[in-house]
C-alpha positions in Angstrom: 0.0 0.0 0.0 1.6 3.3 -1.1 0.7 6.3 0.9 -0.3 8.2 -2.2 -0.5 7.6 -5.9 2.1 10.2 -6.7 4.7 8.4 -4.6 4.7 10.8 -1.7 4.1 9.9 2.0 3.5 11.9 5.1 5.1 10.7 8.3 4.4 13.6 10.7 6.4 15.4 8.1 6.9 14.9 4.4 8.9 12.2 2.7 9.2 12.3 -1.1 10.7 9.5 -3.2 11.2 9.9 -7.0 12.6 7.3 -9.2 13.7 7.4 -12.9 14.1 4.7 -15.5 17.8 4.6 -15.0 17.3 3.3 -11.5 18.3 6.4 -9.6 16.3 7.9 -6.8 16.3 11.0 -4.6 14.8 10.9 -1.2 14.3 13.9 1.1 12.3 14.0 4.3 11.2 16.8 6.7 11.4 15.7 10.3 11.6 18.8 12.4 14.5 19.4 10.1 15.6 17.6 7.0 17.0 14.1 6.5 18.6 13.1 3.2 18.7 9.5 1.9 21.9 8.6 0.0 22.4 6.1 -2.7 24.8 4.0 -0.6 23.6 1.0 1.3 24.5 2.4 4.7 22.5 4.4 7.2 22.9 8.1 6.6 25.4 9.3 9.3 23.1 12.1 10.5 19.9 10.0 10.6 18.4 10.2 14.1 17.9 7.0 16.1 15.3 8.5 18.3 12.6 11.1 17.9 8.9 11.2 17.0 6.7 8.2 17.6 6.8 5.6 14.8 4.0 6.0 12.3 2.1 2.7 11.8 0.8 3.9 8.4 4.3 4.5 7.1 5.6 1.3 8.5 2.7 -0.6 6.9 3.5 1.1 3.5 7.1 0.0 3.8 6.4 -3.6 4.7 3.7 -3.9 2.1 6.1 -2.5 -0.4 8.6 -5.3 0.3 5.8 -7.9 0.0 4.8 -6.4 -3.4 8.3 -6.6 -4.7 8.5 -10.2 -3.5 5.2 -11.0 -5.2 6.5 -9.5 -8.4 9.4 -12.0 -8.2 12.2 -9.7 -7.1 14.8 -11.9 -5.3 16.0 -11.0 -1.9 19.5 -10.1 -3.3 18.0 -7.4 -5.4 15.8 -5.8 -2.7 17.7 -2.6 -2.1 16.6 0.1 0.3 16.3 2.5 -2.7 14.0 0.1 -4.6 11.9 -0.5 -1.5 11.5 3.3 -0.9 10.3 3.9 -4.4 7.8 1.1 -4.2 6.5 2.2 -0.8 6.4 5.9 -1.8 8.7 7.1 1.0 12.2 8.4 1.3 15.1 6.2 2.1 15.8 8.2 5.3 12.3 7.2 6.5 13.2 3.6 6.2 16.6 4.0 7.9 14.9 5.7 10.8 13.2 2.4 11.5 15.6 -0.3 10.3 19.4 -0.3 10.2 19.4 -2.3 6.9 17.4 -4.4 4.6 18.1 -7.6 6.5 16.3 -6.4 9.6 13.5 -5.0 7.5 13.1 -8.3 5.7 12.9 -10.2 9.0 10.2 -7.9 10.3 8.2 -8.4 7.1 8.4 -12.2 7.5 7.5 -12.0 11.1 4.4 -9.9 10.3 3.4 -12.6 7.7 3.6 -15.4 10.2 1.0 -16.2 12.9 1.6 -14.1 15.9 3.2 -15.6 19.0 0.4 -16.7 21.3 -0.6 -15.1 24.5 0.0 -17.9 27.1 -3.2 -18.9 28.9 -1.3 -19.3 32.2 -4.0 -21.7 33.4 -1.7 -24.7 33.5 1.6 -26.1 32.2 -0.2 -28.2 29.6 -2.2 -25.3 28.3 0.9 -23.1 27.8 2.7 -25.8 26.0 -0.3 -26.5 23.8 -0.5 -22.8 22.9 3.2 -22.8 21.8 2.8 -26.0 19.7 -0.3 -24.7 18.1 1.5 -21.6 16.9 4.0 -23.9 15.2 1.2 -25.9 13.6 -0.5 -22.8 12.3 2.8 -21.5 10.9 3.3 -24.8 9.1 -0.2 -24.7 7.6 0.4 -21.1 6.4 3.7 -21.9 4.9 2.2 -24.7 2.9 -0.7 -22.7 1.6 1.3 -19.6 0.7 3.7 -20.0 -2.2 5.1 -16.5 -1.4 5.9 -17.4 2.2 7.4 -20.7 1.1 9.6 -18.9 -1.4 10.6 -16.2 1.2 11.8 -18.9 3.7 13.8 -20.6 0.9 15.5 -17.3 0.1 16.2 -16.6 3.8 18.0 -19.8 4.2 20.2 -19.0 1.2 21.3 -15.7 2.9 23.3 -16.5 6.1 23.0 -12.9 7.3 19.2 -12.8 7.0 18.8 -16.3 8.4 21.0 -15.4 11.4 18.9 -12.2 11.9 15.7 -14.2 11.8 17.0 -16.7 14.3 18.2 -14.0 16.7 14.9 -12.0 16.6 12.3 -14.7 16.1 13.4 -18.2 16.7 15.7 -17.8 19.7 13.2 -15.7 21.8 10.4 -18.2 21.0 12.7 -21.1 22.1 13.6 -19.3 25.3 9.9 -18.8 26.1 9.3 -22.5 25.6 12.2 -23.5 27.8 11.1 -21.1 30.5 7.7 -22.8 30.6 9.4 -26.1 31.1 11.7 -24.8 33.8 8.8 -23.4 35.7 7.2 -26.8 35.5 10.3 -28.3 37.0 10.3 -25.8 39.8 6.7 -26.4 40.6 7.2 -30.2 40.7 5.2 -30.9 37.6 8.1 -32.1 35.5 11.1 -34.3 36.1 14.3 -32.6 37.2 16.7 -35.2 35.9 16.1 -34.1 32.3 17.5 -30.8 31.0 14.7 -28.4 30.0 16.4 -27.8 26.7 16.2 -31.5 25.9 12.6 -31.5 27.1 11.8 -28.7 24.6 13.4 -30.7 21.8 11.3 -33.7 22.6 8.2 -31.5 22.4 9.0 -29.3 19.4 10.9 -31.9 17.4 7.8 -33.9 16.1 6.0 -30.8 15.1 9.0 -29.4 13.2 9.4 -32.7 11.5 5.9 -32.6 10.2 5.8 -28.9 9.3 9.3 -28.5 7.8 10.7 -31.9 6.8 7.5 -33.7 5.8 5.4 -31.6 3.5 3.1 -34.5 2.9 2.4 -35.1 6.7 -1.1 -34.2 8.0 -1.3 -31.2 10.5 -4.8 -31.9 11.8 -6.7 -30.1 14.6 -5.8 -31.6 17.9 -2.2 -32.5 16.9 -0.8 -30.0 19.4 -2.8 -31.4 22.2 -1.8 -35.0 21.2 1.9 -34.2 21.1 1.9 -32.4 24.4 -0.1 -35.0 26.2 2.0 -37.9 24.9 5.3 -36.3 25.8 4.2 -35.1 29.2 3.5 -38.8 30.1 7.3 -39.3 30.0 8.2 -36.0 31.5 6.0 -36.1 34.6 7.7 -37.1 37.9 7.4 -40.8 38.7 5.3 -41.2 41.8 6.6 -43.9 44.1 3.9 -46.0 45.7 4.5 -46.6 49.4 
């Protein structure tokens, strides 16, 4: 979604992007002052890192601009900040105020396209684990049904820098949350303490990842998350010794 048909966008100020057929672009923005985008792939040295509140409309225009380019078949390697700015109808300085580079922007676009991380019910250990597994199941279903998202993940894996950024900002925090749930279960006496929580997490997540990532033909039916959690919890519950 561009902010206006003439390629101009207002972000509590004015950002104008113009592009010519020879692939050049000039971006200027007014932000209680003036920020100039440059044709280099680095953040303008004078670009502020803090300031006015982020504009959701502008951010949406930028992320949707990236998605449009991907839908048009533009590969990740050719997604320059300059090209994204022209497509979104904003200045490059507007993008650099929000993301340090295209890798971080790309990761945010992918994260927005995925199912959101769940709000944990907090009612029980089982319910929290089911909620986390269900997010993985839904993500698998979405990746299968969306040729674009499937292509995006394939391109991410071919770019070590983007893949590392995705893991650092999406995968690792999600894994830490899962492990924290299991550690709380150990502290409350609901889970065995002779098995490392990291290994417990692999035991839970592994089967779902196998079906969603490695076995494209495997079913992902309703109730799969509950079945996996209930089955694994049988082995992870403390053994009660009868007296």
